[in-house]
N, C-alpha and C positions, 0 to 999 in steps of 0.2 A: 481237104479238109470238108467238115460236113457241116454246114450251117439252114438243114433242108429249116423251115419252118414250122409253126403248128404247137401246142401247147404241148410240154416234155419234150417235145424234138432240141435239135442240139441249135437250132436257130433260137429258140425259146430261152435258151440255156446262153446264151452270148457267141452263139457262132458268127454271124455276121460282123462283129464286131472285132473278134478273134481272126477273123479271115482278110477285113483291113490291118490290123496288124501286124498280118507275118506281110501283104506286102508293103508296107511303108516299113517293116524291118531288111527285108531283103533290099528294098530299093535304097536305104540308108548304107549297107555295104555294099552296096555297088556291084548287086548279084540281079538279071532278072529277073519282076514280076514276072512271067510266066510260068517260073519254080513252083508258085502257089497257083491251083485250082480247088475249085471248088468241085466237092467228090458228092457222090449218088447217096444218100441214106443207105446206112448198111441197119438200119434198123436198131442198134446198140442204146436207145435214148438213158438207157439209165445211168451212161458209161459218159453220157457225153457234154458238154463237146468232144467230138471226136478228131484228131488228126491224124494224118499216111504219109507215113513218108515211106516214096520208092525211089530208089531201088533197096532202099535197106530193110523195105518189107518192115517196118515199124509202127505199131501202133499207140496213139498217146489220148489216155481218157482225162475228161476231165481237168479238159485244162483253161487255162486260166489266161489272161493277161500280162502277169508276170511270167509265167513261161516260154514265154515268145520269145524273148533273147537266146535261153538256153537251146531250146529247140534250132532255132536260125543257127545260132553256132558252132549245135553240135553235129547236125547235115546237110547244109545248105551251106557256109559260106565254105572259101578255097582249104584245101586241104595243103599242108607241108609235102610236099613229095616226097621227100629225105625221110625215110624212118628208120628205124630197126632194121639192120642186116641189108639196107640199100646203101651199096655204095654209088659216090659221084661217079661221071665218064671219065674215059682216061683224060679226057682233053678240057678238067677244069679238075683236077688232081693238082697242088701246090708243088 
């Protein structure tokens, strides 16, 4: 995520606080804090704070502290390995 300091940039719009909130949320969920990194400025100041999700290639703009749990849950929380069209291995069938 971007937290570049300076007037009108993500840092001035709460990027630093968001970075810490993301670290706290992933820690609370038992996810490695190394999943949350500060990114270089993308020069999209008018849309900041900006959060980038890789490898999903999703950009969230104008992120607020209230958005953090949903973003972490959607992209970083462990996913259920069984989904539509996926059957359990033969050894796990009843």
